[in-house]
N, C-alpha and C positions, 0 to 999 in steps of 0.2 A: 223314559221316552217313549212315545207313542210307537207301537208296532203295525206295519201295514201287512195283514193276513193274506190268505189264499184268495186270490178273486175267482169268482165264478164267470163265466164264459157262455154265450149262446149265439149261434148263429141259424138265421132261416133255413127252411127247408129247399128252397130252390136255388138250382146250382148252374152257374154259366162257367165253362170252361174259357181258357185262353184262345183257343182252336176256335170255339163257336163265335167269341168277340171278334176275332179277326175275320172270318167269313162274313158275319153281321156288318162289320164296317164296309167291308167290300160290297156288300149288296145293297146298303143304304145309300153309300158315299162312293160309288163308282165313279162318278165325273168330277168328285174334288180335285183341285189341282195339284194338291199335296198329299193327296192320298197314300203314296210311297212311303213318305215320312212317317205319316199317321201310323201305318201298319208296322212299320220298323220300331217306331218309339214304343206301341203296345207291345209288341213282340219281345221287347229287352225289359219290361218292367219287372219281371221274375215273377209275375202272378201265374199260376197254375190254374186257380178257380176261383170264383167269389159266389158268396151266397145272397140272395136275394129275397124279401118278403113277398113278392109277387110272382108270377111267371114272367118271363122277359118279353112276351107279346104285351103283356097289359103295361109293364114297365115304359114300353116304347109309345104307348099312347100318352095324350096329355089331356085329361079330363077338365084341367083349370087348377087354379092354385085352392080354391075354396073345396074342391072334392079331394086333392092332394092331402090337405089339412084334416080333413075328416080321417082319410086313410092312416096319416100318423099318428093321430090320437088313437084310434081304433086297435092299432098293432102294438101302441105303447102298452096300452092298458091290458092287451091278451098276454103281451111277452114279457114285460119286466118283472111282474111279481115272482116268478118263477125264480129268474136268476136273482133277484134280491133275497129269496129265501136261501139259496145255496151260499150266497157270500155270507149271510147271518149264521148258517148253521157250520160253516168252515171257520169263522171267528168264535164259535161256541157262546154266541150270545143271541139273546130275544129282541125282538123290535122296540119294547119298552125301554131297553138299555142304550138306545141310541140317541145321542143329544143333538147331532145336527146331520141333516142330509144333504151331500153336494150333488145335484142333478145337472148333468153337462149333456148338450146337443147342440148342434148346429144344421140339422136336416129338417127341424119342423118346429114349430112353434105352438106353444099352448100358455093361455092364461085365464085362471091361476096356473101355475107351474105343475107338473106331474107331480111334485112333492107333495101339495097340498092332498091331491087323490090319494097317493100311498099311505100318508098318515091316516087318514081315516080308513081305507082299505085294507091296511094289513096290520092294525093295530100298535101303531106307533103313538107315543104319547101326544097328546094335543100340544104340549109346551116345546117338542121338537123343534129345532130351529131350521130353517130353509135357506139354502144358497144354490140358485138356480144360475148358471153360467151358458150363455147363448152365442156369445159372439168371438169366442176364442179359436174356435175350428179347431183343428187336429192338436193345436195346443193345450184345449182345455183337459185333457186327461193329465198332463202334469201339472197344470194349473189347480185341478181339483184335489189332488194328492197334496200341493203345496198348501192350498187353504185349509185343508182338513189339517195339515201339520201344525200351521199356525194356530187353529182353534184349539188343538191339544195343548199346545205351550200355553195358551192362555188359561186353559181348564185342563189340569194335567190328568184328571181321572175320567175326563169325557170320552164317548165312543160316538165315531164319524161313519156313516155310510156313504160311499161314493157310488153313484150310478153313472154310466155313459150309456146313452142311447142313440145310435146313429143309423138311419135309413137313408145312406147316401143315393139309393135309386130312385127316389123321389124327388131328386134335384136334376133329373135327367131333363134337358132341353132338346127337344128336335130340331129348332130353329139355330142352335148355337153351333156355328159348323167351323169356329178357329180351332187351330189346331191343340193348342191347351185344352180346350173343351173337349174336343173329341179323344184326346188322352184320356182325360179325366174319366170318361164313358167306359174304359177298357181298365181301370186302376182302381175305383172304389168299389167298395162292397158294403154290405149291412152286417151291423153285429150289435149285440148288447153285453156289457160287462158291469160288474159291480164288485166293491170290494171293502172291507172294513178296517178303519184305523182304530185299533184299541188304545186305549190311555195307558192300561197296564196289563201286563200278561200277553199270551200269545206268541205263536210263532210266526217268524217272517223276517221283513225288513225294519230295523230299528231304525226311524228316521232321525237324521242327526242336524242338517242344515239344508235350505233352500233359498234358491235366488232365480231371477228373472233377468232377461236382456232382451231389449229390441232394438234391430238395427235401423238407423235412422233412414228417413226416405224411401222406405219400402212397403209403404201403407198399400200401395196399390198393385203389389206384386202377387198377393192370395186376396181374393176379395169376392164378394157377392155382390152383383147388381139386384136390387130388389126390385122388381116389376109386377105388374099385373098377373104375369104369368108364374110368378114365384121368385124362388131364388137362381141366379144365372152364375155358375161358379166360373171365376175367371182366374187364369194362371198365366203368370209371366214367364217365358222363357229361361230367366235369370234365376229363377228359386233354385234349381238344384246346385247351383253355384255358392248357396249361403253357409255351407258349412266351414267356409275359410273365415269369415269373421265370426262366428258362433263358435267355433271350436276354443278360441282364446275365452269367451266368456264362460263355457265349462270348466276350463283350468283356473280361471280366476274362482270361482264356487269353491273348486276341492282346495285350492291354496288356503282360502279362509278358514278351512277346516285342517290345514297343514297336511292335505291329501294332495297325491299327484294324480291327475286324471287320465294318465296313459298306464296306471299302473293298479287300475281296479280288478278285483277278483270277479265281478259282473257287471254287465251293462244291460239296462233297460232302455232301449231307445224308439223313438218313434220312427216307423218305417215307411217315409212319405214315397220312398221310391229307392230303387238300388243304387243311384249315383250318391243320394245321401249318406247310405250307410258306408260306401265304398270310400268316399272324401274323408267321412270323419273319422274312419279306420287310418286312414292316410295322415291326416291333419294330428290325430292324439296319438299316433305311431303304436297302434294297438292292432293284432292280427284280425283278419276277416271274421276267424271264428268267434271272436269274443262278441258279435253281434247277431249270434245264430238264432237267437230267440225272436228278434225282430225280422230276421229274414225268412224264419219258418212262417210267422205271422202275415207276412207278405206274400208268400208263396202260395199258402191255404185260403186266406181269406183276402186278400188285396189290402188296400189301405183302408180300414175302418174307422178312420178319421180318430176321435179322442179315445176310443176303446183300443186302439193299438197297443198303447203302453202297458196297459191292465192285461190285456191278452199275453203279451210277450212276457210279462211278470207272472202269470200263471203257467207259462210253458217252464220257466225257470223251477217254480215249485214242484213241476211235473218231474222234471230231469232229477231232482234230488241231489244236486252237486254240491249245492251251499252248505257251508260249513260255518260254525260259531265263529264270528270275529271277521268272517269275511266282508271286505268293503265292496260297497256298489255305488253306480251313479245312474240315476232314471232321468231321462230329458225328452220332453215333447216341443216339437216345432209347428208353428202355425201362422195364420195372419199377422202383419204386423211390421216386418217378419220378428215373430217373437219367440223367445226359448223359454221354458219353464224347465229348471233344474232341480235335483233333489240329490242329497246323499245319504246313504244309510248302512247300517251294518247289520248282518244277519244274525238272527239269534232264534232259538230254541227253546229258550229257558222261559217256562211258564211262572207267572208270579201270582201270588193270591191277592 
């Protein structure tokens, strides 16, 4: 079975703290009728700092969707290759050994996709397959792992590179003054992650099963309004309560593998916000400490969208607490409302 190796993560150099975010919100929206609520929500995100690809004064400007698209492409091409190289090195593979590149991003758009540029720029084979995923938002990190797993199930000796590139700061809209929009301004950060799924050999999480679940009639709870000014993020106040219907979906996938979702040795969960993690801990009946990797991502980077699950996975590698045979669950949540769920077992056995 395919093994998910150690991810590579990079966050940009510009930093904004939660204290600075609160001060900014007060300065920009001092006359907002629900400012106290917005400040309270931002304060309780658990985020201490976030990283941005541009200084905050530049982020707050809106030069137009065309200019932002140019910025997205420039920073993608400048920042992604180094992360990809580290992921390949950590998997002990060369670009020519990769058979599929899954590229996920919901914060910018390029056509042809960045995969085509990467293939030519970094020495991947011209026959390398491409799978760009653009519309699954924060769930796309889990979806990328699952589609890579499916590919390796069909082609057992194949290797897959996954790249998640999210520049959430490029989605800032100064005219969006709803509580959900203002909260997102204090929650989301920028980040890039890459990881390799090896068809054979490698140390990491040996994937065993995956599944998806969509909560009916929730399509408008997390969404983009696509306008001439770009992507306008829309967040319904009911989103934090979605773990009650999603926890049974996680349990069902685990039961298909004759596992117990509440008795895993490790959990890699999308950290959309603190309540998501608190509620899932309660519904699965697992201690809050079980989600420490996801909480650390949220605290140090904010919500970096599809890259969250890969960063949380990288933190588990760094902790070096997983032992051979340990069972784990990975889950990404996003628009739909969609859950992408994976099961895997830790292995440190290398195969030839």
